[in-house]
C-alpha positions as CSV (number, residue, x, y, z in Angstrom):
1,M,-159.9,-176.9,-53.7
2,A,-156.0,-177.4,-52.0
3,R,-156.0,-181.3,-53.1
4,L,-157.2,-180.2,-56.8
5,L,-154.5,-177.5,-56.9
6,I,-151.7,-180.1,-55.7
7,S,-152.5,-182.6,-58.6
8,L,-152.1,-180.0,-61.2
9,V,-149.1,-178.7,-60.1
10,L,-147.6,-182.5,-59.7
11,A,-149.1,-183.5,-63.2
12,L,-147.0,-179.8,-64.9
13,L,-144.3,-181.6,-62.8
14,L,-144.3,-184.6,-64.1
15,A,-145.3,-183.5,-68.0
16,A,-141.8,-181.3,-67.5
17,C,-139.7,-184.1,-66.6
18,V,-140.4,-186.0,-69.6
19,S,-140.6,-184.0,-72.1
20,G,-137.6,-183.0,-73.5
21,P,-136.3,-181.1,-77.2
22,A,-136.9,-182.9,-79.9
23,P,-133.9,-184.4,-81.7
24,E,-133.2,-182.8,-84.6
25,D,-134.2,-184.4,-88.3
26,G,-132.1,-186.4,-90.3
27,A,-129.7,-187.4,-86.8
28,A,-128.3,-190.7,-87.1
29,R,-128.5,-193.0,-84.4
30,K,-126.3,-196.2,-83.4
31,P,-126.8,-198.9,-81.1
32,F,-124.4,-199.5,-78.1
33,T,-123.7,-202.3,-76.1
34,A,-124.1,-202.8,-72.3
35,V,-123.8,-205.4,-69.2
36,D,-127.0,-207.0,-67.9
37,D,-127.7,-208.2,-64.7
38,E,-126.2,-211.4,-65.0
39,G,-122.8,-209.9,-66.7
40,G,-123.6,-210.7,-70.7
41,P,-123.4,-208.3,-73.4
42,R,-127.1,-207.0,-74.1
43,D,-128.3,-204.6,-76.8
44,A,-129.1,-201.2,-75.6
45,E,-131.7,-198.4,-76.2
46,P,-129.5,-196.4,-79.4
47,G,-128.1,-192.9,-78.6
48,P,-127.2,-190.3,-81.0
49,D,-124.0,-189.9,-83.2
50,T,-121.0,-188.8,-81.6
51,P,-117.9,-187.0,-82.7
52,Q,-114.6,-189.4,-82.9
53,D,-112.8,-186.2,-81.2
54,T,-115.3,-186.0,-78.0
55,A,-114.0,-187.2,-74.8
56,L,-116.2,-189.9,-73.1
57,S,-118.7,-189.1,-70.2
58,T,-118.6,-190.4,-67.2
59,E,-121.9,-193.0,-68.0
60,E,-119.7,-194.2,-71.1
61,R,-116.4,-194.7,-69.2
62,A,-118.4,-196.3,-66.3
63,R,-120.2,-198.9,-69.2
64,A,-116.8,-199.5,-70.6
65,A,-115.2,-200.2,-67.1
66,L,-118.0,-203.0,-66.5
67,L,-117.3,-204.7,-69.2
68,V,-113.2,-204.8,-68.4
69,Y,-114.5,-205.5,-65.1
70,E,-116.7,-208.8,-66.2
71,L,-114.0,-209.5,-68.1
72,T,-111.3,-210.1,-65.1
73,R,-114.1,-212.3,-63.1
74,T,-115.2,-214.4,-66.4
75,T,-113.5,-218.2,-67.2
76,E,-115.8,-219.4,-69.4
77,A,-114.4,-219.1,-73.2
78,A,-117.9,-218.1,-74.9
79,K,-118.6,-215.6,-72.0
80,R,-115.1,-213.9,-72.2
81,H,-115.5,-214.0,-76.3
82,E,-119.0,-211.6,-75.8
83,L,-117.7,-209.4,-73.6
84,L,-114.1,-209.3,-75.8
85,E,-116.7,-208.4,-79.0
86,A,-118.6,-205.9,-76.9
87,L,-115.6,-203.5,-76.4
88,V,-114.8,-204.4,-79.7
89,A,-117.9,-202.7,-80.6
90,L,-117.5,-199.4,-78.3
91,G,-115.7,-198.0,-81.1
92,P,-112.4,-196.0,-81.7
93,R,-113.8,-193.2,-79.2
94,Y,-112.7,-196.0,-76.4
95,L,-109.3,-196.2,-77.6
96,P,-107.1,-194.1,-75.3
97,Y,-109.0,-195.5,-72.2
98,L,-108.5,-198.9,-73.2
99,R,-104.6,-198.1,-73.5
100,S,-104.7,-196.6,-70.7
101,I,-105.7,-199.9,-69.0
102,E,-102.7,-201.5,-67.3
103,D,-104.0,-204.7,-65.7
104,P,-101.0,-207.3,-66.7
105,E,-103.7,-210.5,-66.8
106,L,-105.3,-208.4,-69.1
107,Q,-103.0,-206.8,-71.2
108,L,-103.2,-209.9,-74.2
109,D,-107.1,-209.3,-74.1
110,L,-106.8,-205.7,-74.4
111,A,-104.0,-205.7,-77.6
112,Y,-106.7,-208.0,-79.1
113,V,-109.4,-204.9,-78.4
114,V,-107.5,-202.5,-79.9
115,N,-106.0,-203.9,-83.4
116,R,-109.9,-205.0,-83.9
117,I,-111.3,-201.6,-83.1
118,E,-108.5,-199.9,-85.8
119,E,-108.5,-202.2,-88.5
120,A,-112.6,-201.4,-88.5
121,A,-111.7,-197.9,-87.9
122,P,-112.0,-195.7,-91.6
123,P,-108.8,-193.7,-92.1
124,V,-108.6,-190.2,-90.5
125,A,-108.0,-187.4,-92.9
126,E,-105.5,-184.9,-92.3
127,T,-106.8,-181.6,-91.5
128,P,-104.9,-179.3,-93.6
129,A,-102.9,-176.2,-92.2
130,A,-105.0,-173.1,-91.7
131,T,-104.7,-170.4,-93.8
132,V,-103.3,-166.9,-93.1
133,R,-105.5,-164.0,-94.7
134,E,-103.3,-160.2,-94.8
135,E,-104.8,-157.3,-94.8
136,G,-106.5,-156.6,-98.3
137,K,-105.3,-159.8,-99.9
138,P,-107.0,-163.8,-100.9
139,P,-106.2,-166.0,-98.3
140,R,-103.3,-168.6,-100.0
141,P,-103.9,-172.0,-99.9
142,P,-102.0,-174.3,-97.6
143,E,-98.6,-175.4,-99.2
144,A,-97.4,-179.1,-99.3
145,P,-94.8,-179.9,-97.3
146,R,-91.6,-180.1,-99.3
147,R,-90.0,-183.4,-100.3
148,R,-86.6,-184.8,-100.6
149,G,-85.5,-186.3,-103.9
150,G,-83.5,-189.2,-104.8
151,A,-84.0,-193.0,-105.1
152,G,-85.3,-194.3,-101.9
153,S,-86.6,-191.1,-100.4
154,E,-90.6,-191.6,-101.3
155,G,-92.7,-190.3,-98.3
156,L,-89.8,-188.0,-96.5
157,E,-90.7,-184.4,-95.6
158,E,-87.9,-182.0,-96.2
159,T,-86.3,-181.5,-92.5
160,P,-86.4,-178.4,-90.9
161,R,-82.7,-176.9,-91.5
162,Y,-81.2,-174.5,-88.3
163,Q,-78.3,-173.0,-89.5
164,D,-75.6,-172.2,-86.5
165,E,-72.7,-170.0,-86.3
166,P,-69.3,-171.4,-87.7
167,G,-67.1,-172.6,-84.5
168,S,-71.2,-172.6,-82.1
169,Y,-70.8,-176.3,-81.8
170,D,-67.7,-179.4,-82.0
171,L,-68.8,-181.4,-84.6
172,A,-66.9,-184.4,-83.4
173,Q,-68.7,-184.5,-80.3
174,V,-71.7,-184.1,-82.3
175,E,-71.1,-186.8,-84.7
176,R,-70.2,-189.2,-81.7
177,F,-73.7,-188.3,-80.1
178,L,-75.5,-189.2,-83.1
179,S,-73.3,-192.7,-83.8
180,Q,-74.9,-193.7,-80.3
181,R,-78.2,-192.1,-81.4
182,L,-77.9,-194.6,-84.5
183,A,-77.2,-197.6,-82.7
184,D,-80.4,-196.9,-80.4
185,A,-82.3,-196.5,-83.4
186,R,-81.1,-199.6,-85.1
187,Q,-81.2,-201.8,-81.6
188,A,-85.3,-200.5,-81.2
189,L,-86.5,-201.6,-84.8
190,A,-84.7,-205.1,-84.5
191,M,-86.8,-205.3,-81.1
192,G,-90.2,-204.4,-83.2
193,D,-90.1,-201.2,-81.2
194,H,-91.3,-198.6,-84.5
195,E,-92.4,-195.8,-82.9
196,R,-89.5,-195.6,-80.6
197,A,-87.1,-196.0,-83.9
198,K,-88.7,-193.1,-85.7
199,R,-88.9,-190.7,-82.9
200,I,-85.1,-191.5,-82.2
201,A,-84.3,-190.8,-86.4
202,Q,-86.7,-187.9,-86.7
203,A,-85.0,-186.1,-83.4
204,A,-81.4,-186.8,-85.0
205,L,-82.6,-185.7,-88.4
206,T,-84.4,-182.3,-86.5
207,L,-81.1,-181.7,-84.4
208,M,-78.6,-182.3,-87.4
209,P,-79.7,-182.3,-90.7
210,E,-76.1,-182.1,-92.4
211,S,-74.5,-184.8,-90.2
212,R,-72.7,-187.4,-92.5
213,L,-75.1,-190.0,-90.8
214,R,-78.3,-188.6,-92.6
215,P,-78.9,-191.2,-95.2
216,D,-78.7,-194.1,-92.3
217,F,-81.0,-192.5,-90.4
218,E,-83.3,-191.8,-93.4
219,D,-83.1,-195.7,-94.1
220,V,-84.2,-196.7,-90.5
221,L,-87.1,-194.2,-90.7
222,L,-88.4,-195.8,-93.8
223,Q,-87.9,-199.0,-92.3
224,A,-90.0,-198.1,-89.3
225,R,-92.3,-196.4,-91.2
226,S,-93.4,-199.6,-93.6
227,Q,-93.0,-201.8,-91.0
228,G,-94.9,-200.3,-88.6
229,Q,-97.9,-199.8,-91.0
230,S,-98.0,-203.7,-91.5
231,A,-100.5,-205.3,-89.2
232,T,-100.1,-206.7,-86.2
233,L,-101.0,-210.5,-85.9
234,I,-99.4,-211.6,-82.7
235,A,-99.0,-209.9,-79.5
236,G,-97.2,-210.8,-76.1
237,T,-96.2,-210.2,-72.5
238,M,-93.7,-211.7,-70.4
239,S,-93.3,-212.7,-66.8
240,L,-90.0,-213.3,-64.7
241,E,-89.8,-215.6,-62.1
242,P,-88.4,-215.9,-59.1
243,D,-88.6,-212.0,-58.9
244,A,-85.5,-212.2,-56.3
245,L,-82.8,-214.4,-57.7
246,H,-79.6,-215.8,-55.6
247,Y,-76.0,-216.7,-56.9
248,A,-75.3,-220.2,-55.9
249,K,-71.5,-219.2,-54.6
250,P,-69.3,-216.7,-54.3
251,E,-66.9,-217.8,-57.5
252,R,-66.4,-216.5,-60.7
253,G,-68.8,-218.0,-63.2
254,A,-71.4,-219.5,-60.7
255,G,-74.8,-219.6,-61.6
256,F,-78.2,-218.8,-60.0
257,V,-79.5,-221.2,-57.1
258,T,-82.5,-221.2,-59.0
259,P,-82.7,-220.3,-63.1
260,L,-84.2,-217.3,-64.4
261,S,-87.8,-218.5,-65.6
262,I,-88.5,-216.5,-68.9
263,K,-92.1,-217.2,-69.7
264,C,-93.5,-215.5,-72.8
265,Y,-97.4,-215.4,-73.6
266,L,-98.5,-214.7,-77.1
267,K,-102.0,-214.1,-78.2
268,N,-103.3,-214.0,-81.6
269,V,-104.9,-210.6,-82.1
270,S,-105.9,-210.5,-85.5
271,T,-109.1,-211.5,-87.6
272,Q,-106.9,-214.4,-89.2
273,V,-105.2,-218.2,-88.2
274,V,-101.7,-217.5,-87.8
275,K,-99.0,-220.7,-87.9
276,L,-96.4,-220.6,-86.1
277,W,-93.2,-222.8,-87.0
278,L,-91.2,-223.2,-83.2
279,G,-88.4,-225.4,-84.8
280,D,-86.9,-228.2,-85.8
281,G,-83.9,-229.1,-84.3
282,P,-80.5,-227.2,-83.2
283,G,-80.0,-224.2,-85.7
284,K,-83.6,-224.4,-86.9
285,E,-85.1,-223.0,-83.8
286,S,-87.1,-220.3,-82.8
287,I,-85.1,-217.6,-80.2
288,V,-85.7,-215.0,-77.5
289,E,-83.4,-212.3,-77.8
290,L,-82.8,-210.9,-74.3
291,N,-81.3,-207.0,-74.4
292,V,-80.3,-207.3,-70.1
293,R,-79.3,-204.3,-68.1
294,Y,-77.5,-205.8,-65.7
295,E,-76.4,-202.9,-62.7
296,Q,-74.7,-203.8,-59.2
297,L,-75.2,-201.5,-56.4
298,D,-74.4,-200.9,-53.1
299,Y,-75.1,-199.0,-49.8
300,Q,-72.7,-195.8,-50.6
301,G,-74.5,-195.2,-53.4
302,N,-72.4,-196.8,-55.8
303,S,-73.0,-198.2,-59.7
304,L,-71.6,-200.2,-61.8
305,A,-73.9,-201.2,-65.1
306,T,-73.1,-203.8,-67.8
307,E,-75.5,-204.4,-71.0
308,G,-75.5,-207.3,-73.3
309,R,-77.7,-209.5,-75.0
310,V,-78.4,-213.2,-74.2
311,L,-80.0,-215.5,-77.0
312,L,-82.4,-217.9,-75.7
313,P,-83.2,-220.8,-77.8
314,V,-87.0,-222.5,-77.5
315,A,-87.2,-226.0,-76.8
316,A,-90.6,-226.1,-78.5
317,R,-90.9,-228.2,-81.4
318,G,-93.2,-228.4,-84.6
319,T,-96.0,-226.2,-85.8
320,L,-98.4,-224.0,-83.6
321,T,-101.8,-222.9,-85.0
322,L,-103.2,-220.0,-83.5
323,Q,-106.8,-219.0,-84.3
324,P,-108.2,-215.3,-83.5
325,N,-108.0,-214.8,-79.8
326,D,-106.0,-217.8,-78.9
327,S,-103.1,-217.9,-76.5
328,Y,-99.8,-219.9,-76.2
329,E,-96.9,-219.7,-73.5
330,I,-93.2,-220.4,-74.4
331,S,-91.1,-220.4,-71.5
332,V,-87.2,-220.6,-71.3
333,E,-84.3,-220.4,-68.8
334,L,-81.5,-218.7,-67.9
335,T,-79.2,-219.7,-65.4
336,G,-76.5,-217.2,-65.1
337,L,-75.3,-213.7,-66.1
338,N,-71.2,-214.6,-66.7
339,S,-71.8,-213.7,-70.4
340,L,-72.5,-210.2,-69.2
341,D,-70.2,-210.1,-66.2
342,V,-68.3,-213.7,-64.9
343,D,-67.1,-211.6,-61.5
344,G,-70.4,-210.9,-60.4
345,P,-70.9,-213.8,-58.2
346,V,-67.9,-212.8,-56.3
347,K,-69.1,-209.1,-55.6
348,Y,-71.0,-208.6,-52.2
349,T,-73.8,-206.1,-53.9
350,L,-77.3,-206.1,-55.3
351,G,-77.9,-207.1,-58.8
352,Q,-80.7,-205.2,-60.7
353,V,-81.4,-207.2,-63.8
354,T,-83.7,-205.4,-66.2
355,A,-84.7,-207.4,-69.3
356,R,-86.1,-206.5,-72.9
357,A,-87.2,-209.3,-75.1
358,A,-88.2,-210.3,-78.3
359,L,-89.0,-213.5,-80.0
360,R,-87.7,-214.6,-83.0
361,V,-90.4,-217.6,-84.5
362,Y,-88.6,-219.7,-86.8
363,G,-91.6,-219.4,-89.7
364,A,-94.7,-218.4,-89.6
365,Q,-98.1,-219.3,-92.2
366,D,-101.6,-218.0,-92.3
367,G,-104.5,-220.3,-92.4
368,E,-103.9,-221.7,-95.9
369,D,-100.1,-222.3,-95.5
370,R,-99.0,-219.7,-97.4
371,P,-95.5,-217.8,-95.7
372,I,-95.8,-214.4,-94.1
373,I,-93.6,-212.0,-93.2
374,L,-93.9,-211.9,-88.7
375,R,-92.2,-209.3,-86.7
376,P,-90.3,-210.1,-83.5
377,I,-92.8,-210.3,-81.1
378,A,-91.7,-207.7,-78.5
379,F,-92.5,-207.8,-74.8
380,P,-92.4,-204.9,-72.2
381,A,-89.4,-204.6,-70.2
382,R,-89.0,-206.8,-66.9
383,S,-87.2,-206.6,-63.7
384,V,-85.5,-209.1,-60.9
385,K,-82.8,-208.1,-57.8
386,V,-80.3,-210.9,-57.8
387,F,-78.3,-211.3,-53.9
388,P,-74.9,-212.2,-53.3
389,A,-74.6,-215.8,-52.2
390,D,-73.4,-215.1,-48.8
391,F,-76.0,-213.4,-48.4
392,D,-79.2,-215.3,-46.1
393,L,-82.2,-215.1,-48.6
394,S,-84.6,-217.0,-47.5
395,S,-84.2,-216.1,-43.9
396,A,-84.5,-212.3,-45.4
397,Q,-87.6,-212.9,-47.5
398,D,-89.5,-214.3,-44.5
399,R,-88.6,-211.7,-41.7
400,P,-87.7,-208.6,-43.5
401,I,-88.2,-206.4,-40.5
402,Q,-85.9,-209.0,-38.5
403,A,-83.4,-209.1,-40.8
404,I,-82.5,-205.5,-40.9
405,S,-83.4,-204.8,-37.3
406,E,-80.3,-207.6,-36.7
407,S,-78.3,-205.6,-39.4
408,I,-78.4,-202.5,-37.3
409,S,-77.6,-204.3,-34.3
410,K,-74.6,-206.2,-35.4
411,N,-73.2,-203.2,-37.5
412,R,-74.1,-204.7,-41.7
413,P,-75.0,-201.9,-43.6
414,Q,-74.8,-203.7,-46.5
415,D,-76.6,-206.7,-45.1
416,L,-79.4,-203.7,-44.4
417,F,-79.3,-202.5,-48.0
418,L,-80.1,-206.0,-49.1
419,A,-82.7,-206.9,-46.6
420,A,-84.7,-203.7,-47.2
421,Q,-85.0,-204.6,-50.5
422,L,-87.4,-207.3,-49.2
423,V,-89.6,-205.4,-47.6
424,E,-93.3,-205.1,-48.6
425,K,-95.5,-202.0,-49.0
426,K,-97.2,-203.2,-46.0
427,Q,-94.3,-203.3,-43.8
428,L,-92.8,-200.3,-45.1
429,R,-94.2,-197.8,-41.9
430,V,-93.2,-199.6,-39.4
431,V,-89.5,-199.9,-41.5
432,G,-89.7,-196.1,-41.9
433,D,-89.7,-195.9,-38.0
434,L,-86.7,-198.2,-37.3
435,L,-84.4,-196.6,-39.8
436,L,-85.2,-193.2,-39.1
437,G,-85.2,-193.8,-35.3
438,E,-83.7,-192.3,-32.0
439,D,-80.5,-194.0,-32.8
440,L,-79.8,-192.7,-36.4
441,E,-77.1,-189.9,-35.6
442,T,-75.3,-191.9,-33.0
443,C,-75.1,-195.3,-35.0
444,G,-71.4,-195.8,-37.6
445,L,-70.7,-193.6,-40.9
446,G,-72.3,-196.6,-42.8
447,L,-74.4,-197.8,-40.9
448,H,-75.9,-194.1,-40.7
449,R,-75.7,-194.0,-44.8
450,A,-77.0,-197.7,-45.1
451,R,-80.2,-196.5,-43.5
452,L,-81.2,-193.4,-45.8
453,R,-79.9,-195.3,-48.5
454,A,-82.5,-198.0,-47.6
455,M,-85.2,-195.2,-47.1
456,A,-84.4,-193.9,-50.5
457,S,-84.6,-197.3,-52.6
458,L,-87.9,-198.0,-50.2
459,T,-89.9,-194.5,-51.0
460,G,-88.0,-193.4,-54.3
461,V,-87.8,-190.1,-53.0
462,G,-85.4,-188.4,-50.9
463,A,-81.4,-189.6,-52.6
464,T,-79.9,-186.4,-51.5
465,F,-81.4,-185.7,-48.1
466,D,-79.6,-185.5,-44.8
467,S,-81.4,-187.1,-41.5
468,K,-82.5,-184.2,-40.7
469,K,-84.9,-183.7,-44.1
470,W,-85.5,-187.3,-44.2
471,K,-87.4,-187.4,-40.6
472,A,-88.9,-183.9,-41.3
473,W,-90.3,-186.0,-44.6
474,W,-91.0,-189.0,-42.9
475,A,-93.0,-187.0,-40.2
476,E,-95.1,-185.6,-42.4
477,N,-95.8,-188.8,-45.0
478,K,-95.8,-192.0,-43.1
479,F,-99.4,-192.0,-42.7
480,K,-99.7,-192.6,-46.6
481,Y,-98.0,-196.0,-46.8
């Protein structure tokens, strides 16, 4: 009898587990892709439709992460294509997750996937503004945004005007500030960063709608909107090698021991064939445009920054044909920074070079040889360090801890600060104990400053800490490194 009762209870539990609410009539279902045990994409069971603004579940994020992981492990072209198509099939809901991935090796592949998803996604209708119902009155329809009249102003909404009391601000100072912002917006537009150009222009128009520069900002805004709406054809990423440069001589105008190699990786992220005409001799060549910030630092916290533009011609010639998802590498070299600071090699300082680059292709055509307008291909900013000629860079790279220890014993604060820039993350705990050791309070003032400045440079915190605060902070945080 007991055995029969137990069997009955188990049967009821089994029925409860396998049964569930019936799906609603007419509920739409769509397939999704997954990865089988061998890493290839396969069709999975269809599931219910999900609103586009619904956040991803844990299972959905895990499915996408598995596809991305398989993409990093796969080298076979056919299998990589299958995985990319599987990522595209995930749809618009996965765009925030895909954009959040910061793996440099996958940057171009993910740009291709995101572009494919955006091209296939239906346009999103704007939600009308909510109406307010007053007591006893019917709701009023939402007001259409006011638009400025005049030629060339189509599509520009009326900027709200915030009136200030006369004399409440210095008009000349504001105009100088806006003039600099206009230059920034135009530079962003030239680099292909249309979102940044739009943000700067819209902020300026909101801040000072009556400015004499209003027509210029409106022109930038219109150009950014029109250019930004064009389909992205070519995406790019950039690498700089080596990551530590060394001046050849402590003389004015000296170059680097090893030139800075700038490698630009291009990828066709569109669904059409793109032909790039790289050039045909002097005056007919593609150009890599570098916007460079060169900052020189010392152990006392002094800083001198110079900004400028460097144009580097591309040596490659002829026509390059890129099929959808094809990649290509272009390399140029920078031999020195004389155009920014000819006296840089003479100064015994640490140089920090931050470069934003854009490739201006001489010409472009589609698969049927029809000319197309290709905007400059922008690359994310990258940074490298530049060391003075008299600094023993190779020895400090091989043994940075020993170089720091010798700088302390020989009372060379600037050498200590320079050597600290070469410390790897796994060495940070040992270096922190060395810099904040018991002899910190008894060493010279210059060496004391250099040790604290090196700690701030290594950890990214504590720029204003004194030795007491540093020791307390290090005791609490050293085991995090």
